[in-house]
mmCIF entry with sequence, helices, sheets and N, C-alpha, C, O atoms, coordinates in Angstrom:
data_MODEL
# 
_entry.id   MODEL 
# 
_entity.id                         1 
_entity.type                       polymer 
_entity.pdbx_number_of_molecules   1 
# 
_entity_poly.entity_id                      1 
_entity_poly.type                           'polypeptide(L)' 
_entity_poly.nstd_linkage                   no 
_entity_poly.nstd_monomer                   no 
_entity_poly.pdbx_seq_one_letter_code       MTARRSCPPAPGPLEDYALQFDSLFHSLAQRYNFRTYLAGLLAPRDRA 
_entity_poly.pdbx_seq_one_letter_code_can   MTARRSCPPAPGPLEDYALQFDSLFHSLAQRYNFRTYLAGLLAPRDRA 
_entity_poly.pdbx_strand_id                 A 
# 
loop_
_entity_poly_seq.entity_id 
_entity_poly_seq.num 
_entity_poly_seq.mon_id 
_entity_poly_seq.hetero 
1 1  MET n 
1 2  THR n 
1 3  ALA n 
1 4  ARG n 
1 5  ARG n 
1 6  SER n 
1 7  CYS n 
1 8  PRO n 
1 9  PRO n 
1 10 ALA n 
1 11 PRO n 
1 12 GLY n 
1 13 PRO n 
1 14 LEU n 
1 15 GLU n 
1 16 ASP n 
1 17 TYR n 
1 18 ALA n 
1 19 LEU n 
1 20 GLN n 
1 21 PHE n 
1 22 ASP n 
1 23 SER n 
1 24 LEU n 
1 25 PHE n 
1 26 HIS n 
1 27 SER n 
1 28 LEU n 
1 29 ALA n 
1 30 GLN n 
1 31 ARG n 
1 32 TYR n 
1 33 ASN n 
1 34 PHE n 
1 35 ARG n 
1 36 THR n 
1 37 TYR n 
1 38 LEU n 
1 39 ALA n 
1 40 GLY n 
1 41 LEU n 
1 42 LEU n 
1 43 ALA n 
1 44 PRO n 
1 45 ARG n 
1 46 ASP n 
1 47 ARG n 
1 48 ALA n 
# 
_struct_asym.id          A 
_struct_asym.entity_id   1 
# 
loop_
_struct_conf.conf_type_id 
_struct_conf.id 
_struct_conf.pdbx_PDB_helix_id 
_struct_conf.beg_label_comp_id 
_struct_conf.beg_label_asym_id 
_struct_conf.beg_label_seq_id 
_struct_conf.pdbx_beg_PDB_ins_code 
_struct_conf.end_label_comp_id 
_struct_conf.end_label_asym_id 
_struct_conf.end_label_seq_id 
_struct_conf.pdbx_end_PDB_ins_code 
_struct_conf.beg_auth_comp_id 
_struct_conf.beg_auth_asym_id 
_struct_conf.beg_auth_seq_id 
_struct_conf.end_auth_comp_id 
_struct_conf.end_auth_asym_id 
_struct_conf.end_auth_seq_id 
_struct_conf.pdbx_PDB_helix_class 
_struct_conf.details 
_struct_conf.pdbx_PDB_helix_length 
HELX_P HELX_P1 AA1 LEU A 14 ? LEU A 19 ? LEU A 14 LEU A 19 1 ? 6  
HELX_P HELX_P2 AA2 ASP A 22 ? LEU A 24 ? ASP A 22 LEU A 24 5 ? 3  
HELX_P HELX_P3 AA3 LEU A 28 ? LEU A 42 ? LEU A 28 LEU A 42 1 ? 15 
# 
_struct_conf_type.id          HELX_P 
_struct_conf_type.criteria    ? 
_struct_conf_type.reference   ? 
# 
loop_
_atom_site.group_PDB 
_atom_site.id 
_atom_site.type_symbol 
_atom_site.label_atom_id 
_atom_site.label_alt_id 
_atom_site.label_comp_id 
_atom_site.label_asym_id 
_atom_site.label_entity_id 
_atom_site.label_seq_id 
_atom_site.pdbx_PDB_ins_code 
_atom_site.Cartn_x 
_atom_site.Cartn_y 
_atom_site.Cartn_z 
_atom_site.occupancy 
_atom_site.B_iso_or_equiv 
_atom_site.pdbx_formal_charge 
_atom_site.auth_seq_id 
_atom_site.auth_comp_id 
_atom_site.auth_asym_id 
_atom_site.auth_atom_id 
_atom_site.pdbx_PDB_model_num 
ATOM 1   N N  . MET A 1 1  ? 24.306 62.339 33.234 1.00 0.00 ? 1  MET A N  1 
ATOM 2   C CA . MET A 1 1  ? 25.194 62.958 34.132 1.00 0.00 ? 1  MET A CA 1 
ATOM 3   C C  . MET A 1 1  ? 26.479 62.121 34.160 1.00 0.00 ? 1  MET A C  1 
ATOM 4   O O  . MET A 1 1  ? 26.433 60.892 34.111 1.00 0.00 ? 1  MET A O  1 
ATOM 5   N N  . THR A 1 2  ? 27.605 62.797 34.240 1.00 0.00 ? 2  THR A N  1 
ATOM 6   C CA . THR A 1 2  ? 28.865 62.054 34.306 1.00 0.00 ? 2  THR A CA 1 
ATOM 7   C C  . THR A 1 2  ? 29.167 61.568 35.712 1.00 0.00 ? 2  THR A C  1 
ATOM 8   O O  . THR A 1 2  ? 28.693 62.122 36.704 1.00 0.00 ? 2  THR A O  1 
ATOM 9   N N  . ALA A 1 3  ? 29.961 60.531 35.765 1.00 0.00 ? 3  ALA A N  1 
ATOM 10  C CA . ALA A 1 3  ? 30.342 59.971 37.025 1.00 0.00 ? 3  ALA A CA 1 
ATOM 11  C C  . ALA A 1 3  ? 31.228 60.891 37.804 1.00 0.00 ? 3  ALA A C  1 
ATOM 12  O O  . ALA A 1 3  ? 32.027 61.617 37.212 1.00 0.00 ? 3  ALA A O  1 
ATOM 13  N N  . ARG A 1 4  ? 31.122 60.890 39.091 1.00 0.00 ? 4  ARG A N  1 
ATOM 14  C CA . ARG A 1 4  ? 31.965 61.770 39.947 1.00 0.00 ? 4  ARG A CA 1 
ATOM 15  C C  . ARG A 1 4  ? 33.340 61.197 40.051 1.00 0.00 ? 4  ARG A C  1 
ATOM 16  O O  . ARG A 1 4  ? 33.463 60.024 40.403 1.00 0.00 ? 4  ARG A O  1 
ATOM 17  N N  . ARG A 1 5  ? 34.394 61.937 39.771 1.00 0.00 ? 5  ARG A N  1 
ATOM 18  C CA . ARG A 1 5  ? 35.752 61.487 39.855 1.00 0.00 ? 5  ARG A CA 1 
ATOM 19  C C  . ARG A 1 5  ? 36.216 61.549 41.307 1.00 0.00 ? 5  ARG A C  1 
ATOM 20  O O  . ARG A 1 5  ? 35.832 62.456 42.046 1.00 0.00 ? 5  ARG A O  1 
ATOM 21  N N  . SER A 1 6  ? 37.044 60.584 41.718 1.00 0.00 ? 6  SER A N  1 
ATOM 22  C CA . SER A 1 6  ? 37.557 60.582 43.060 1.00 0.00 ? 6  SER A CA 1 
ATOM 23  C C  . SER A 1 6  ? 38.674 61.568 43.225 1.00 0.00 ? 6  SER A C  1 
ATOM 24  O O  . SER A 1 6  ? 39.402 61.881 42.282 1.00 0.00 ? 6  SER A O  1 
ATOM 25  N N  . CYS A 1 7  ? 38.798 62.047 44.423 1.00 0.00 ? 7  CYS A N  1 
ATOM 26  C CA . CYS A 1 7  ? 39.807 63.071 44.728 1.00 0.00 ? 7  CYS A CA 1 
ATOM 27  C C  . CYS A 1 7  ? 40.933 62.385 45.485 1.00 0.00 ? 7  CYS A C  1 
ATOM 28  O O  . CYS A 1 7  ? 40.688 61.459 46.258 1.00 0.00 ? 7  CYS A O  1 
ATOM 29  N N  . PRO A 1 8  ? 42.182 62.838 45.267 1.00 0.00 ? 8  PRO A N  1 
ATOM 30  C CA . PRO A 1 8  ? 43.285 62.267 46.039 1.00 0.00 ? 8  PRO A CA 1 
ATOM 31  C C  . PRO A 1 8  ? 43.012 62.446 47.517 1.00 0.00 ? 8  PRO A C  1 
ATOM 32  O O  . PRO A 1 8  ? 42.535 63.507 47.920 1.00 0.00 ? 8  PRO A O  1 
ATOM 33  N N  . PRO A 1 9  ? 43.297 61.448 48.342 1.00 0.00 ? 9  PRO A N  1 
ATOM 34  C CA . PRO A 1 9  ? 43.026 61.572 49.794 1.00 0.00 ? 9  PRO A CA 1 
ATOM 35  C C  . PRO A 1 9  ? 43.837 62.612 50.508 1.00 0.00 ? 9  PRO A C  1 
ATOM 36  O O  . PRO A 1 9  ? 44.988 62.876 50.159 1.00 0.00 ? 9  PRO A O  1 
ATOM 37  N N  . ALA A 1 10 ? 43.242 63.190 51.489 1.00 0.00 ? 10 ALA A N  1 
ATOM 38  C CA . ALA A 1 10 ? 43.961 64.170 52.359 1.00 0.00 ? 10 ALA A CA 1 
ATOM 39  C C  . ALA A 1 10 ? 44.933 63.395 53.247 1.00 0.00 ? 10 ALA A C  1 
ATOM 40  O O  . ALA A 1 10 ? 44.704 62.220 53.534 1.00 0.00 ? 10 ALA A O  1 
ATOM 41  N N  . PRO A 1 11 ? 46.023 64.046 53.689 1.00 0.00 ? 11 PRO A N  1 
ATOM 42  C CA . PRO A 1 11 ? 47.000 63.329 54.464 1.00 0.00 ? 11 PRO A CA 1 
ATOM 43  C C  . PRO A 1 11 ? 46.469 62.935 55.861 1.00 0.00 ? 11 PRO A C  1 
ATOM 44  O O  . PRO A 1 11 ? 45.771 63.717 56.506 1.00 0.00 ? 11 PRO A O  1 
ATOM 45  N N  . GLY A 1 12 ? 46.797 61.747 56.304 1.00 0.00 ? 12 GLY A N  1 
ATOM 46  C CA . GLY A 1 12 ? 46.491 61.282 57.636 1.00 0.00 ? 12 GLY A CA 1 
ATOM 47  C C  . GLY A 1 12 ? 45.031 61.214 57.948 1.00 0.00 ? 12 GLY A C  1 
ATOM 48  O O  . GLY A 1 12 ? 44.238 60.834 57.087 1.00 0.00 ? 12 GLY A O  1 
ATOM 49  N N  . PRO A 1 13 ? 44.646 61.566 59.141 1.00 0.00 ? 13 PRO A N  1 
ATOM 50  C CA . PRO A 1 13 ? 43.239 61.463 59.596 1.00 0.00 ? 13 PRO A CA 1 
ATOM 51  C C  . PRO A 1 13 ? 42.368 62.564 59.055 1.00 0.00 ? 13 PRO A C  1 
ATOM 52  O O  . PRO A 1 13 ? 41.177 62.582 59.367 1.00 0.00 ? 13 PRO A O  1 
ATOM 53  N N  . LEU A 1 14 ? 42.873 63.473 58.275 1.00 0.00 ? 14 LEU A N  1 
ATOM 54  C CA . LEU A 1 14 ? 42.058 64.540 57.718 1.00 0.00 ? 14 LEU A CA 1 
ATOM 55  C C  . LEU A 1 14 ? 41.058 64.014 56.668 1.00 0.00 ? 14 LEU A C  1 
ATOM 56  O O  . LEU A 1 14 ? 40.019 64.632 56.438 1.00 0.00 ? 14 LEU A O  1 
ATOM 57  N N  . GLU A 1 15 ? 41.368 62.904 56.051 1.00 0.00 ? 15 GLU A N  1 
ATOM 58  C CA . GLU A 1 15 ? 40.494 62.350 55.026 1.00 0.00 ? 15 GLU A CA 1 
ATOM 59  C C  . GLU A 1 15 ? 39.094 62.041 55.561 1.00 0.00 ? 15 GLU A C  1 
ATOM 60  O O  . GLU A 1 15 ? 38.086 62.338 54.920 1.00 0.00 ? 15 GLU A O  1 
ATOM 61  N N  . ASP A 1 16 ? 39.060 61.464 56.699 1.00 0.00 ? 16 ASP A N  1 
ATOM 62  C CA . ASP A 1 16 ? 37.736 61.124 57.311 1.00 0.00 ? 16 ASP A CA 1 
ATOM 63  C C  . ASP A 1 16 ? 36.897 62.366 57.531 1.00 0.00 ? 16 ASP A C  1 
ATOM 64  O O  . ASP A 1 16 ? 35.685 62.364 57.313 1.00 0.00 ? 16 ASP A O  1 
ATOM 65  N N  . TYR A 1 17 ? 37.565 63.434 57.968 1.00 0.00 ? 17 TYR A N  1 
ATOM 66  C CA . TYR A 1 17 ? 36.881 64.713 58.197 1.00 0.00 ? 17 TYR A CA 1 
ATOM 67  C C  . TYR A 1 17 ? 36.479 65.324 56.844 1.00 0.00 ? 17 TYR A C  1 
ATOM 68  O O  . TYR A 1 17 ? 35.350 65.793 56.708 1.00 0.00 ? 17 TYR A O  1 
ATOM 69  N N  . ALA A 1 18 ? 37.349 65.330 55.866 1.00 0.00 ? 18 ALA A N  1 
ATOM 70  C CA . ALA A 1 18 ? 37.069 65.923 54.556 1.00 0.00 ? 18 ALA A CA 1 
ATOM 71  C C  . ALA A 1 18 ? 35.948 65.217 53.832 1.00 0.00 ? 18 ALA A C  1 
ATOM 72  O O  . ALA A 1 18 ? 35.199 65.860 53.096 1.00 0.00 ? 18 ALA A O  1 
ATOM 73  N N  . LEU A 1 19 ? 35.802 63.898 54.016 1.00 0.00 ? 19 LEU A N  1 
ATOM 74  C CA . LEU A 1 19 ? 34.743 63.158 53.335 1.00 0.00 ? 19 LEU A CA 1 
ATOM 75  C C  . LEU A 1 19 ? 33.353 63.656 53.725 1.00 0.00 ? 19 LEU A C  1 
ATOM 76  O O  . LEU A 1 19 ? 32.422 63.559 52.925 1.00 0.00 ? 19 LEU A O  1 
ATOM 77  N N  . GLN A 1 20 ? 33.197 64.182 54.927 1.00 0.00 ? 20 GLN A N  1 
ATOM 78  C CA . GLN A 1 20 ? 31.931 64.701 55.365 1.00 0.00 ? 20 GLN A CA 1 
ATOM 79  C C  . GLN A 1 20 ? 31.425 65.867 54.532 1.00 0.00 ? 20 GLN A C  1 
ATOM 80  O O  . GLN A 1 20 ? 30.225 66.138 54.485 1.00 0.00 ? 20 GLN A O  1 
ATOM 81  N N  . PHE A 1 21 ? 32.375 66.569 53.861 1.00 0.00 ? 21 PHE A N  1 
ATOM 82  C CA . PHE A 1 21 ? 32.020 67.795 53.166 1.00 0.00 ? 21 PHE A CA 1 
ATOM 83  C C  . PHE A 1 21 ? 31.921 67.577 51.646 1.00 0.00 ? 21 PHE A C  1 
ATOM 84  O O  . PHE A 1 21 ? 31.557 68.499 50.916 1.00 0.00 ? 21 PHE A O  1 
ATOM 85  N N  . ASP A 1 22 ? 32.240 66.375 51.169 1.00 0.00 ? 22 ASP A N  1 
ATOM 86  C CA . ASP A 1 22 ? 32.288 66.102 49.725 1.00 0.00 ? 22 ASP A CA 1 
ATOM 87  C C  . ASP A 1 22 ? 30.970 66.390 49.015 1.00 0.00 ? 22 ASP A C  1 
ATOM 88  O O  . ASP A 1 22 ? 30.985 66.816 47.860 1.00 0.00 ? 22 ASP A O  1 
ATOM 89  N N  . SER A 1 23 ? 29.861 66.178 49.651 1.00 0.00 ? 23 SER A N  1 
ATOM 90  C CA . SER A 1 23 ? 28.590 66.386 49.025 1.00 0.00 ? 23 SER A CA 1 
ATOM 91  C C  . SER A 1 23 ? 28.297 67.859 48.811 1.00 0.00 ? 23 SER A C  1 
ATOM 92  O O  . SER A 1 23 ? 27.426 68.192 48.007 1.00 0.00 ? 23 SER A O  1 
ATOM 93  N N  . LEU A 1 24 ? 29.005 68.768 49.514 1.00 0.00 ? 24 LEU A N  1 
ATOM 94  C CA . LEU A 1 24 ? 28.776 70.183 49.351 1.00 0.00 ? 24 LEU A CA 1 
ATOM 95  C C  . LEU A 1 24 ? 29.523 70.748 48.177 1.00 0.00 ? 24 LEU A C  1 
ATOM 96  O O  . LEU A 1 24 ? 29.158 71.816 47.687 1.00 0.00 ? 24 LEU A O  1 
ATOM 97  N N  . PHE A 1 25 ? 30.556 70.082 47.701 1.00 0.00 ? 25 PHE A N  1 
ATOM 98  C CA . PHE A 1 25 ? 31.351 70.536 46.557 1.00 0.00 ? 25 PHE A CA 1 
ATOM 99  C C  . PHE A 1 25 ? 30.989 69.832 45.256 1.00 0.00 ? 25 PHE A C  1 
ATOM 100 O O  . PHE A 1 25 ? 30.808 68.615 45.219 1.00 0.00 ? 25 PHE A O  1 
ATOM 101 N N  . HIS A 1 26 ? 30.889 70.620 44.191 1.00 0.00 ? 26 HIS A N  1 
ATOM 102 C CA . HIS A 1 26 ? 30.439 70.043 42.919 1.00 0.00 ? 26 HIS A CA 1 
ATOM 103 C C  . HIS A 1 26 ? 31.571 69.551 41.982 1.00 0.00 ? 26 HIS A C  1 
ATOM 104 O O  . HIS A 1 26 ? 31.366 68.647 41.172 1.00 0.00 ? 26 HIS A O  1 
ATOM 105 N N  . SER A 1 27 ? 32.713 70.139 42.106 1.00 0.00 ? 27 SER A N  1 
ATOM 106 C CA . SER A 1 27 ? 33.779 69.759 41.218 1.00 0.00 ? 27 SER A CA 1 
ATOM 107 C C  . SER A 1 27 ? 34.959 69.144 41.949 1.00 0.00 ? 27 SER A C  1 
ATOM 108 O O  . SER A 1 27 ? 35.134 69.326 43.154 1.00 0.00 ? 27 SER A O  1 
ATOM 109 N N  . LEU A 1 28 ? 35.744 68.427 41.209 1.00 0.00 ? 28 LEU A N  1 
ATOM 110 C CA . LEU A 1 28 ? 36.967 67.830 41.731 1.00 0.00 ? 28 LEU A CA 1 
ATOM 111 C C  . LEU A 1 28 ? 37.914 68.862 42.289 1.00 0.00 ? 28 LEU A C  1 
ATOM 112 O O  . LEU A 1 28 ? 38.508 68.670 43.350 1.00 0.00 ? 28 LEU A O  1 
ATOM 113 N N  . ALA A 1 29 ? 38.053 69.959 41.568 1.00 0.00 ? 29 ALA A N  1 
ATOM 114 C CA . ALA A 1 29 ? 38.970 71.020 42.011 1.00 0.00 ? 29 ALA A CA 1 
ATOM 115 C C  . ALA A 1 29 ? 38.523 71.582 43.388 1.00 0.00 ? 29 ALA A C  1 
ATOM 116 O O  . ALA A 1 29 ? 39.366 71.872 44.238 1.00 0.00 ? 29 ALA A O  1 
ATOM 117 N N  . GLN A 1 30 ? 37.211 71.731 43.598 1.00 0.00 ? 30 GLN A N  1 
ATOM 118 C CA . GLN A 1 30 ? 36.752 72.218 44.888 1.00 0.00 ? 30 GLN A CA 1 
ATOM 119 C C  . GLN A 1 30 ? 37.090 71.262 46.026 1.00 0.00 ? 30 GLN A C  1 
ATOM 120 O O  . GLN A 1 30 ? 37.520 71.677 47.103 1.00 0.00 ? 30 GLN A O  1 
ATOM 121 N N  . ARG A 1 31 ? 36.880 69.933 45.754 1.00 0.00 ? 31 ARG A N  1 
ATOM 122 C CA . ARG A 1 31 ? 37.155 68.991 46.759 1.00 0.00 ? 31 ARG A CA 1 
ATOM 123 C C  . ARG A 1 31 ? 38.688 68.908 47.052 1.00 0.00 ? 31 ARG A C  1 
ATOM 124 O O  . ARG A 1 31 ? 39.123 68.785 48.197 1.00 0.00 ? 31 ARG A O  1 
ATOM 125 N N  . TYR A 1 32 ? 39.437 68.978 45.998 1.00 0.00 ? 32 TYR A N  1 
ATOM 126 C CA . TYR A 1 32 ? 40.914 68.892 46.162 1.00 0.00 ? 32 TYR A CA 1 
ATOM 127 C C  . TYR A 1 32 ? 41.445 70.121 46.925 1.00 0.00 ? 32 TYR A C  1 
ATOM 128 O O  . TYR A 1 32 ? 42.279 69.998 47.823 1.00 0.00 ? 32 TYR A O  1 
ATOM 129 N N  . ASN A 1 33 ? 40.956 71.276 46.554 1.00 0.00 ? 33 ASN A N  1 
ATOM 130 C CA . ASN A 1 33 ? 41.412 72.492 47.251 1.00 0.00 ? 33 ASN A CA 1 
ATOM 131 C C  . ASN A 1 33 ? 40.967 72.573 48.720 1.00 0.00 ? 33 ASN A C  1 
ATOM 132 O O  . ASN A 1 33 ? 41.679 73.127 49.558 1.00 0.00 ? 33 ASN A O  1 
ATOM 133 N N  . PHE A 1 34 ? 39.805 72.027 49.019 1.00 0.00 ? 34 PHE A N  1 
ATOM 134 C CA . PHE A 1 34 ? 39.413 71.968 50.395 1.00 0.00 ? 34 PHE A CA 1 
ATOM 135 C C  . PHE A 1 34 ? 40.329 71.082 51.210 1.00 0.00 ? 34 PHE A C  1 
ATOM 136 O O  . PHE A 1 34 ? 40.668 71.432 52.341 1.00 0.00 ? 34 PHE A O  1 
ATOM 137 N N  . ARG A 1 35 ? 40.738 69.948 50.676 1.00 0.00 ? 35 ARG A N  1 
ATOM 138 C CA . ARG A 1 35 ? 41.667 69.064 51.344 1.00 0.00 ? 35 ARG A CA 1 
ATOM 139 C C  . ARG A 1 35 ? 43.014 69.736 51.535 1.00 0.00 ? 35 ARG A C  1 
ATOM 140 O O  . ARG A 1 35 ? 43.635 69.600 52.589 1.00 0.00 ? 35 ARG A O  1 
ATOM 141 N N  . THR A 1 36 ? 43.460 70.447 50.541 1.00 0.00 ? 36 THR A N  1 
ATOM 142 C CA . THR A 1 36 ? 44.761 71.229 50.640 1.00 0.00 ? 36 THR A CA 1 
ATOM 143 C C  . THR A 1 36 ? 44.635 72.277 51.716 1.00 0.00 ? 36 THR A C  1 
ATOM 144 O O  . THR A 1 36 ? 45.554 72.444 52.517 1.00 0.00 ? 36 THR A O  1 
ATOM 145 N N  . TYR A 1 37 ? 43.495 73.007 51.760 1.00 0.00 ? 37 TYR A N  1 
ATOM 146 C CA . TYR A 1 37 ? 43.292 74.046 52.742 1.00 0.00 ? 37 TYR A CA 1 
ATOM 147 C C  . TYR A 1 37 ? 43.329 73.429 54.141 1.00 0.00 ? 37 TYR A C  1 
ATOM 148 O O  . TYR A 1 37 ? 43.971 73.986 55.032 1.00 0.00 ? 37 TYR A O  1 
ATOM 149 N N  . LEU A 1 38 ? 42.664 72.304 54.355 1.00 0.00 ? 38 LEU A N  1 
ATOM 150 C CA . LEU A 1 38 ? 42.643 71.661 55.653 1.00 0.00 ? 38 LEU A CA 1 
ATOM 151 C C  . LEU A 1 38 ? 44.057 71.278 56.097 1.00 0.00 ? 38 LEU A C  1 
ATOM 152 O O  . LEU A 1 38 ? 44.434 71.498 57.248 1.00 0.00 ? 38 LEU A O  1 
ATOM 153 N N  . ALA A 1 39 ? 44.829 70.707 55.181 1.00 0.00 ? 39 ALA A N  1 
ATOM 154 C CA . ALA A 1 39 ? 46.175 70.263 55.467 1.00 0.00 ? 39 ALA A CA 1 
ATOM 155 C C  . ALA A 1 39 ? 47.031 71.478 55.873 1.00 0.00 ? 39 ALA A C  1 
ATOM 156 O O  . ALA A 1 39 ? 47.802 71.418 56.831 1.00 0.00 ? 39 ALA A O  1 
ATOM 157 N N  . GLY A 1 40 ? 46.879 72.556 55.138 1.00 0.00 ? 40 GLY A N  1 
ATOM 158 C CA . GLY A 1 40 ? 47.657 73.781 55.483 1.00 0.00 ? 40 GLY A CA 1 
ATOM 159 C C  . GLY A 1 40 ? 47.190 74.410 56.808 1.00 0.00 ? 40 GLY A C  1 
ATOM 160 O O  . GLY A 1 40 ? 47.999 74.928 57.578 1.00 0.00 ? 40 GLY A O  1 
ATOM 161 N N  . LEU A 1 41 ? 45.918 74.357 57.051 1.00 0.00 ? 41 LEU A N  1 
ATOM 162 C CA . LEU A 1 41 ? 45.361 74.976 58.271 1.00 0.00 ? 41 LEU A CA 1 
ATOM 163 C C  . LEU A 1 41 ? 45.770 74.235 59.509 1.00 0.00 ? 41 LEU A C  1 
ATOM 164 O O  . LEU A 1 41 ? 46.086 74.838 60.535 1.00 0.00 ? 41 LEU A O  1 
ATOM 165 N N  . LEU A 1 42 ? 45.764 72.915 59.413 1.00 0.00 ? 42 LEU A N  1 
ATOM 166 C CA . LEU A 1 42 ? 45.967 72.122 60.602 1.00 0.00 ? 42 LEU A CA 1 
ATOM 167 C C  . LEU A 1 42 ? 47.372 71.527 60.726 1.00 0.00 ? 42 LEU A C  1 
ATOM 168 O O  . LEU A 1 42 ? 47.656 70.817 61.691 1.00 0.00 ? 42 LEU A O  1 
ATOM 169 N N  . ALA A 1 43 ? 48.238 71.802 59.778 1.00 0.00 ? 43 ALA A N  1 
ATOM 170 C CA . ALA A 1 43 ? 49.612 71.287 59.827 1.00 0.00 ? 43 ALA A CA 1 
ATOM 171 C C  . ALA A 1 43 ? 50.400 72.046 60.909 1.00 0.00 ? 43 ALA A C  1 
ATOM 172 O O  . ALA A 1 43 ? 50.180 73.233 61.148 1.00 0.00 ? 43 ALA A O  1 
ATOM 173 N N  . PRO A 1 44 ? 51.324 71.319 61.553 1.00 0.00 ? 44 PRO A N  1 
ATOM 174 C CA . PRO A 1 44 ? 52.153 71.987 62.559 1.00 0.00 ? 44 PRO A CA 1 
ATOM 175 C C  . PRO A 1 44 ? 53.058 73.044 61.883 1.00 0.00 ? 44 PRO A C  1 
ATOM 176 O O  . PRO A 1 44 ? 53.513 72.846 60.756 1.00 0.00 ? 44 PRO A O  1 
ATOM 177 N N  . ARG A 1 45 ? 53.307 74.148 62.576 1.00 0.00 ? 45 ARG A N  1 
ATOM 178 C CA . ARG A 1 45 ? 54.101 75.273 62.033 1.00 0.00 ? 45 ARG A CA 1 
ATOM 179 C C  . ARG A 1 45 ? 55.347 75.453 62.873 1.00 0.00 ? 45 ARG A C  1 
ATOM 180 O O  . ARG A 1 45 ? 55.365 75.165 64.070 1.00 0.00 ? 45 ARG A O  1 
ATOM 181 N N  . ASP A 1 46 ? 56.402 75.944 62.206 1.00 0.00 ? 46 ASP A N  1 
ATOM 182 C CA . ASP A 1 46 ? 57.611 76.352 62.900 1.00 0.00 ? 46 ASP A CA 1 
ATOM 183 C C  . ASP A 1 46 ? 57.402 77.752 63.396 1.00 0.00 ? 46 ASP A C  1 
ATOM 184 O O  . ASP A 1 46 ? 57.254 78.677 62.598 1.00 0.00 ? 46 ASP A O  1 
ATOM 185 N N  . ARG A 1 47 ? 57.386 77.930 64.708 1.00 0.00 ? 47 ARG A N  1 
ATOM 186 C CA . ARG A 1 47 ? 57.300 79.298 65.249 1.00 0.00 ? 47 ARG A CA 1 
ATOM 187 C C  . ARG A 1 47 ? 58.645 79.685 65.835 1.00 0.00 ? 47 ARG A C  1 
ATOM 188 O O  . ARG A 1 47 ? 59.159 79.065 66.766 1.00 0.00 ? 47 ARG A O  1 
ATOM 189 N N  . ALA A 1 48 ? 59.165 80.696 65.269 1.00 0.00 ? 48 ALA A N  1 
ATOM 190 C CA . ALA A 1 48 ? 60.505 81.134 65.765 1.00 0.00 ? 48 ALA A CA 1 
ATOM 191 C C  . ALA A 1 48 ? 60.393 82.323 66.676 1.00 0.00 ? 48 ALA A C  1 
ATOM 192 O O  . ALA A 1 48 ? 61.405 82.814 67.176 1.00 0.00 ? 48 ALA A O  1 
# 
């Protein structure tokens, strides 16, 4: 079995939260996209 590649960290305190879910995802792309999703979901938005 090949070694698991590390994923770029999520911004700020989201990384600690995202690490809890790493065992559920099998590929680097899944882990990376989950971090991107979290950042987009929880980022502050401009409401006009």
